[in-house]
C-alpha positions in Angstrom: 142.8 -24.4 -38.5 144.0 -26.8 -41.2 141.8 -25.2 -43.7 143.2 -21.8 -42.9 146.8 -23.2 -43.2 146.0 -24.6 -46.7 144.3 -21.4 -47.8 147.1 -19.0 -47.1 149.2 -18.2 -50.2 151.5 -15.5 -48.8 154.4 -16.2 -46.4 153.4 -16.1 -42.7 155.0 -13.2 -40.7 155.9 -15.4 -37.8 155.8 -19.2 -37.5 156.3 -20.7 -34.0 157.5 -24.2 -33.4 156.3 -25.6 -30.1 152.9 -25.4 -28.3 153.9 -25.1 -24.7 153.7 -22.0 -22.5 156.5 -20.2 -24.4 155.3 -20.9 -27.9 151.6 -20.2 -27.1 152.6 -16.9 -25.4 154.5 -15.9 -28.5 151.5 -16.8 -30.7 149.3 -14.6 -28.5 151.8 -11.7 -28.6 152.4 -11.9 -32.3 148.8 -12.3 -33.3 147.6 -9.5 -31.0 150.1 -7.2 -32.6 148.5 -8.0 -36.0 151.1 -10.3 -37.5 150.1 -13.3 -39.6 150.9 -16.0 -37.0 151.1 -19.8 -37.3 152.0 -22.2 -34.4 152.8 -25.9 -34.9 153.0 -28.4 -32.1 154.2 -32.0 -32.7 151.9 -33.5 -30.0 149.2 -31.7 -28.0 149.3 -28.2 -26.5 151.3 -28.3 -23.2 152.0 -32.0 -23.6 155.5 -31.5 -22.2 156.9 -29.4 -19.4 154.0 -26.9 -19.5 151.4 -29.2 -18.1 153.8 -30.7 -15.4 154.6 -27.7 -13.3 154.1 -27.2 -9.5 151.0 -25.1 -10.6 152.5 -21.9 -9.0 152.5 -18.4 -10.4 155.3 -17.0 -8.3 158.2 -14.6 -8.0 160.4 -17.3 -6.6 161.3 -17.0 -2.9 164.3 -19.3 -3.7 165.7 -16.9 -6.3 165.5 -14.1 -3.7 167.6 -16.3 -1.4 170.1 -16.8 -4.2 170.3 -13.0 -4.7 168.8 -13.0 -8.2 166.9 -9.8 -7.6 166.2 -9.0 -11.3 164.5 -12.3 -11.9 162.3 -12.0 -8.8 161.3 -8.4 -9.8 160.4 -9.5 -13.3 158.5 -12.6 -12.1 156.6 -10.7 -9.4 155.4 -8.2 -12.0 154.4 -11.0 -14.3 152.6 -12.8 -11.5 150.5 -9.7 -10.9 149.7 -9.4 -14.6 148.7 -13.1 -14.9 146.3 -12.8 -11.9 144.9 -9.6 -13.5 144.5 -11.0 -17.0 143.3 -14.5 -16.3 141.2 -14.4 -13.0 139.3 -17.6 -14.1 142.6 -19.6 -14.1 144.9 -17.9 -11.5 144.2 -17.2 -7.9 145.9 -16.0 -4.7 147.3 -18.8 -2.6 148.5 -18.4 1.0 151.7 -20.3 1.9 153.0 -21.0 5.4 156.6 -21.5 6.2 156.7 -23.5 9.5 159.5 -22.5 11.9 161.2 -25.1 14.0 164.2 -23.0 15.0 163.8 -19.7 16.9 165.9 -17.8 14.3 163.8 -19.0 11.3 160.9 -16.7 12.2 162.7 -13.3 12.0 164.9 -14.5 9.1 162.0 -15.4 6.8 159.9 -12.6 8.0 162.5 -10.0 6.9 163.0 -11.8 3.5 159.3 -12.0 2.8 158.8 -8.4 3.7 161.3 -7.6 0.9 159.4 -10.0 -1.4 156.2 -8.1 -0.6 157.8 -4.7 -1.3 159.3 -5.9 -4.6 155.8 -6.7 -6.0 154.9 -3.0 -5.6 151.3 -2.1 -6.7 150.8 -5.6 -8.1 151.2 -7.1 -4.6 148.5 -9.7 -3.6 148.8 -9.8 0.2 151.2 -9.0 3.0 153.3 -11.6 4.8 153.1 -11.8 8.5 154.3 -13.8 11.5 152.1 -16.5 13.0 152.1 -17.9 16.5 152.4 -21.6 17.0 148.6 -21.9 17.6 147.8 -19.8 14.5 150.1 -22.0 12.4 148.3 -25.2 13.7 144.9 -23.5 13.2 145.7 -23.0 9.5 147.5 -26.4 9.0 146.0 -28.9 11.5 148.1 -31.7 9.9 151.5 -29.9 10.5 154.0 -31.8 12.7 153.7 -29.9 16.1 156.9 -31.4 17.7 159.3 -28.5 18.2 157.1 -26.1 16.2 157.8 -22.5 17.2 155.4 -20.7 14.8 155.3 -19.7 11.1 155.3 -17.0 8.5 152.5 -16.6 6.0 153.0 -15.1 2.6 151.1 -15.0 -0.7 151.8 -16.2 -4.3 149.6 -17.3 -7.2 148.3 -20.7 -8.2 146.8 -21.8 -11.5 145.9 -24.7 -13.8 148.8 -24.8 -16.3 147.3 -27.0 -19.1 144.1 -25.0 -19.0 146.1 -21.8 -19.2 147.9 -23.1 -22.3 144.6 -23.9 -23.9 143.2 -20.5 -23.1 146.3 -18.9 -24.7 145.7 -21.0 -27.8 142.1 -19.6 -27.9 143.4 -16.1 -27.3 145.8 -16.4 -30.3 142.9 -17.7 -32.4 140.8 -14.7 -31.3 143.4 -12.5 -33.1 143.4 -14.6 -36.3 146.4 -16.7 -35.2 146.4 -20.3 -36.5 147.5 -22.9 -33.9 147.6 -26.6 -34.8 148.4 -29.6 -32.7 149.8 -33.0 -34.0 151.7 -31.2 -36.7 155.4 -32.1 -36.6 158.1 -29.8 -38.0 160.4 -32.0 -40.1 162.9 -29.5 -41.6 163.7 -25.8 -42.3 163.7 -24.2 -45.7 166.4 -21.7 -46.7 167.0 -19.4 -49.7 170.1 -19.3 -51.8 171.9 -17.1 -49.2 171.2 -19.7 -46.5 168.6 -17.6 -44.7 165.6 -19.4 -43.3 162.4 -18.6 -45.3 160.1 -21.4 -44.1 159.8 -25.0 -42.9 158.3 -28.4 -43.7 155.8 -30.0 -41.5 153.7 -33.2 -41.4 150.2 -33.7 -40.1 150.7 -36.8 -37.9 147.0 -37.8 -38.2 146.7 -37.7 -42.0 150.4 -38.1 -43.0 150.0 -35.0 -45.3 153.2 -32.9 -45.6 153.3 -29.1 -46.0 155.9 -26.6 -47.2 155.2 -23.4 -45.3 156.8 -20.0 -46.2 157.7 -17.7 -43.3 159.4 -14.4 -42.8 160.6 -15.5 -39.4 160.7 -18.9 -37.7 160.8 -19.2 -33.9 162.1 -22.3 -32.1 160.1 -22.4 -28.8 160.4 -26.1 -28.2 161.8 -26.1 -24.6 163.8 -29.2 -23.8 163.7 -30.1 -27.6 165.3 -26.8 -28.7 168.6 -28.5 -29.6 166.9 -30.9 -32.1 165.4 -27.9 -34.0 168.7 -26.0 -33.8 170.4 -29.1 -35.4 167.9 -28.9 -38.4 169.5 -25.4 -38.9 173.1 -26.3 -38.1 173.8 -30.0 -37.8 177.1 -29.5 -35.9 175.8 -26.9 -33.4 176.8 -27.4 -29.8 174.0 -28.6 -27.5 172.8 -25.9 -25.1 170.0 -27.6 -23.1 170.5 -29.4 -19.8 167.2 -31.2 -19.0 166.5 -31.3 -15.3 163.6 -33.5 -14.0 161.1 -32.4 -11.4 158.5 -34.9 -10.1 155.3 -34.3 -8.2 153.2 -36.6 -6.1 149.4 -36.0 -5.7 147.8 -37.2 -2.5 144.3 -36.8 -0.9 143.0 -33.6 0.7 143.2 -35.2 4.2 147.0 -34.3 4.2 146.2 -30.6 3.9 142.5 -30.1 4.8 142.5 -26.3 4.9 143.2 -23.9 2.0 146.8 -23.1 3.1 149.9 -24.4 1.4 153.2 -25.4 3.1 156.5 -24.1 1.8 159.7 -25.8 3.1 162.6 -23.5 2.2 165.4 -26.0 2.8 165.2 -29.7 2.1 168.3 -31.9 2.6 169.3 -31.4 -1.0 169.0 -27.6 -0.6 165.8 -27.3 -2.6 162.4 -25.8 -1.8 159.6 -28.2 -1.2 155.9 -27.4 -1.6 152.6 -29.0 -0.4 149.9 -27.2 -2.3 146.1 -27.7 -2.4 145.0 -28.1 -6.0 141.6 -29.2 -7.5 140.6 -30.7 -4.1 143.8 -32.7 -3.9 147.3 -31.9 -2.7 150.4 -31.6 -4.9 153.8 -32.5 -3.2 157.0 -31.5 -5.0 159.5 -31.1 -6.4 162.9 -32.7 -7.2 165.8 -31.7 -9.3 167.5 -34.5 -11.2 169.9 -34.0 -14.1 168.8 -36.0 -17.2 170.9 -37.0 -20.1 168.4 -36.4 -22.9 164.9 -34.9 -23.3 161.9 -37.3 -23.4 158.2 -36.6 -24.2 157.0 -38.7 -21.4 159.6 -38.7 -18.6 159.3 -41.2 -15.7 159.8 -40.6 -12.0 162.7 -42.4 -10.4 162.2 -44.5 -7.3 164.6 -42.4 -5.2 162.7 -39.2 -6.3 159.4 -40.7 -5.0 161.1 -41.8 -1.7 162.6 -38.3 -1.3 159.3 -36.5 -1.6 157.4 -38.9 0.7 160.2 -38.7 3.3 160.5 -34.9 3.2 156.7 -34.4 3.4 156.6 -36.8 6.3 159.0 -34.6 8.3 156.4 -31.8 8.3 153.1 -33.6 8.5 151.6 -35.5 11.4 150.8 -38.4 9.1 153.6 -39.8 6.9 152.4 -40.2 3.3 153.1 -43.6 1.9 153.2 -45.0 -1.7 149.7 -46.3 -1.1 148.5 -42.7 -0.6 149.8 -41.5 -3.9 146.9 -40.9 -6.4 149.2 -39.8 -9.3 152.8 -39.1 -10.0 153.9 -36.8 -12.8 157.3 -35.8 -14.1 158.4 -32.8 -16.1 161.7 -31.6 -17.6 163.0 -28.1 -17.1 164.8 -26.8 -20.2 167.8 -25.2 -18.4 170.7 -23.6 -20.2 173.8 -25.9 -19.9 176.1 -24.6 -17.2 179.4 -23.1 -18.3 181.7 -24.6 -15.7 181.7 -28.1 -14.3 180.0 -29.2 -11.1 177.2 -26.7 -11.1 174.0 -28.3 -9.8 170.7 -27.7 -11.7 169.2 -25.7 -8.8 172.0 -23.1 -9.3 171.5 -22.7 -13.1 169.8 -19.4 -13.9 166.1 -19.4 -14.7 166.5 -16.3 -16.8 165.3 -16.7 -20.4 167.6 -16.1 -23.4 166.7 -15.2 -27.0 169.3 -16.4 -29.5 169.5 -15.8 -33.2 171.5 -18.0 -35.6 173.3 -16.9 -38.7 170.4 -18.2 -40.8 167.9 -16.1 -38.8 166.4 -18.9 -36.7 165.2 -17.4 -33.4 165.5 -19.7 -30.4 164.1 -18.9 -26.9 165.3 -21.0 -23.9 165.0 -20.9 -20.1 162.4 -18.9 -18.2 159.3 -20.3 -16.4 155.5 -20.3 -16.7 155.2 -17.1 -14.6 157.3 -15.1 -17.1 155.8 -16.6 -20.3 154.4 -13.2 -21.3 157.6 -11.3 -21.0 159.5 -14.1 -22.8 157.0 -13.8 -25.6 157.4 -10.0 -25.8 161.2 -10.2 -26.0 161.0 -12.9 -28.7 158.5 -11.1 -30.9 160.6 -7.8 -30.6 163.5 -9.8 -32.1 161.3 -11.4 -34.8 160.3 -7.9 -35.9 163.9 -7.0 -36.6 164.8 -10.4 -38.2 161.7 -10.5 -40.4 161.7 -6.8 -41.2 158.1 -6.7 -40.0 156.3 -3.4 -39.5 157.1 -2.2 -35.9 154.1 -2.6 -33.6 154.0 -2.3 -29.8 153.3 -5.3 -27.5 149.7 -5.1 -26.1 149.7 -8.2 -23.8 150.3 -6.4 -20.5 146.6 -5.6 -20.2 145.2 -8.2 -22.6 142.5 -10.4 -21.0 143.2 -14.1 -21.6 140.4 -15.9 -23.4 137.5 -16.8 -21.1 138.3 -13.9 -18.8 135.6 -13.8 -16.0 136.4 -12.5 -12.6 133.0 -13.6 -11.1 133.8 -17.3 -11.1 135.0 -18.9 -7.8 138.0 -21.0 -8.9 138.4 -22.6 -5.5 135.0 -24.3 -5.4 133.7 -24.4 -9.0 135.5 -27.0 -11.1 134.0 -25.5 -14.3 135.6 -22.1 -13.6 138.6 -23.1 -15.8 136.3 -22.7 -18.8 135.8 -19.0 -18.0 132.9 -17.4 -19.9 132.6 -20.7 -21.9 131.2 -22.3 -18.7 127.8 -20.9 -19.6 127.9 -22.4 -23.1 128.9 -25.7 -21.6 125.8 -25.6 -19.4 123.6 -24.6 -22.3 124.9 -27.7 -24.1 123.7 -29.8 -21.1 120.3 -28.1 -21.3 120.0 -29.0 -25.0 121.1 -32.6 -24.4 120.3 -33.5 -20.8 122.1 -36.8 -20.9 125.4 -34.9 -21.3 125.0 -33.5 -17.7 125.6 -37.0 -16.3 128.9 -37.6 -14.5 131.4 -40.0 -15.9 133.3 -39.7 -12.7 132.2 -37.8 -9.6 135.6 -37.9 -7.9 137.6 -36.3 -10.8 134.9 -34.6 -11.4 134.1 -35.2 -15.1 130.8 -34.9 -17.0 129.9 -36.2 -20.4 129.4 -32.6 -21.7 133.1 -31.8 -21.0 134.3 -34.6 -23.3 131.9 -33.4 -26.1 133.0 -29.8 -25.6 136.7 -30.7 -25.7 136.3 -32.5 -29.0 134.1 -29.8 -30.6 135.8 -26.6 -29.2 139.2 -27.5 -27.7 141.0 -29.6 -30.4 141.1 -32.7 -28.1 142.2 -35.5 -30.5 143.1 -38.4 -28.1 141.9 -39.9 -24.9 145.1 -38.7 -23.3 144.5 -35.1 -24.5 141.1 -35.3 -22.8 142.1 -36.9 -19.5 145.5 -35.3 -19.0 145.0 -31.8 -20.2 141.4 -30.8 -21.1 140.5 -32.1 -17.6 143.3 -32.9 -15.2 142.2 -36.4 -14.3 145.4 -38.3 -15.1 147.3 -35.8 -12.9 144.8 -35.9 -10.0 143.8 -39.6 -9.8 145.5 -41.8 -12.3 143.6 -45.0 -11.3 140.2 -43.3 -11.7 141.3 -41.9 -15.1 142.2 -45.4 -16.4 138.9 -46.7 -15.1 136.8 -44.1 -17.0 139.0 -44.1 -20.2 136.7 -46.6 -22.1 133.6 -44.4 -21.6 135.6 -41.3 -22.6 136.9 -43.0 -25.7 133.4 -44.1 -26.8 132.1 -40.5 -26.5 135.1 -39.1 -28.4 134.7 -41.7 -31.1 131.1 -40.7 -31.7 132.1 -37.0 -31.9 135.1 -37.7 -34.2 133.1 -40.2 -36.3 135.7 -42.9 -35.6 135.1 -46.7 -35.2 136.0 -49.6 -32.9 139.6 -49.7 -34.2 140.2 -46.1 -33.1 138.8 -46.8 -29.7 141.0 -49.9 -29.1 144.1 -48.0 -30.4 143.4 -45.1 -28.1 142.9 -47.3 -25.0 146.0 -49.3 -25.8 148.0 -46.0 -26.1 146.5 -44.6 -23.0 147.1 -47.7 -21.0 150.8 -47.5 -21.9 151.0 -44.5 -19.7 150.1 -46.4 -16.6 153.6 -47.0 -15.4 154.4 -43.2 -15.6 151.5 -42.0 -13.5 150.9 -44.9 -11.0 153.4 -46.1 -8.4 
């Protein structure tokens, strides 16, 4: 990727700043339309919000409740396209809303029938009423005291960081160039004050680049204000970061494949307990934050809130000792106009904005609508950059690795898609690579080698947080295996002891963020 960046003499058609869901979606859209596309990410792909979601591909039952019909319609359509285009990463997930009041049943049943109808031909399953015994049959760990029954409905579930990586590979398939650890340090302008490129620094080598571009897109999520300030130092801030945390506990809290959805917590939010990679994700919270951070930390009261709320619906109260990992993400919400608006009321619609200098900024949205956000952004870039008009092709574009024969519920290598078979070939060529580093994560030596050779993994954190999801699934186990992972990576990267000790020191600094 770096060689291709150095080789290019002409201006790029589209340069994207930010390698999360939005930026990578834009790179896929732009490259697949045939535009010369470059994406730069200051850390690793999906390091921020995009690897810290609730792992749901959903229309948003809550937005339906708030009356935001257009957002739900758009998200349900996009949910269907994501399942269709990335079957190795996205699957159907059944959710049960337990009813403890007699009027809950009919109320949610009607609402969810509307939700089903809105998904049209991209629907993935019909909601239906469950008796008390059926509800207990599906969720044996549900609190049975006062339980009247339940309603089951269907949404999607996925592995967010692996999806981001597959998008990076999709962009590359169409000659897009995507580079991690490349920090954008400034914007370049012509004599008329119109942006015509940017400056960036390779954080590994320290080498700086001046990059010419017909259009520059700011897709940096919670950091969008910082990039806007490179363009207009006095511009008013528009991002309100809102923190959501998740706790990961063992499978015994939800032994079957059904998820629980609680439509009303005491702070008026929705709460989920979702099976994911043989563990259970509990979340989430909604806490206003002053400023964006690359590695946000869960607050004590957020942890207590999730444990307490989960305990109201499960026979066994989860405690701090049960938590295998805690992870926090920041939603890049648009600042509310009036005072006193809570973050859960701020619109999740995306907005594309264009400054006088031609900087295109995309904010808002969510993982489920990443494709539509990209389409809208590239449509604007065509106008701003006077690029040849070409239609978007991503509605039916298979995401890299597309393979609908893999069972993503039971096969932990399914996230590699068609590359799973190449990974297994690597193990045949070098049998010692088939050995497990950790059976519980699960993680094999071959996956570390593969991540360095084919997935741009540059650090131990890249490997254990995003190439495989160890840090998010069982933080203690991830810290235990880190030295072995570092040793394998060092061999592949031809690095020495100093690199290994620096990596382990950096990785260990994350302990307080992922362990209670």
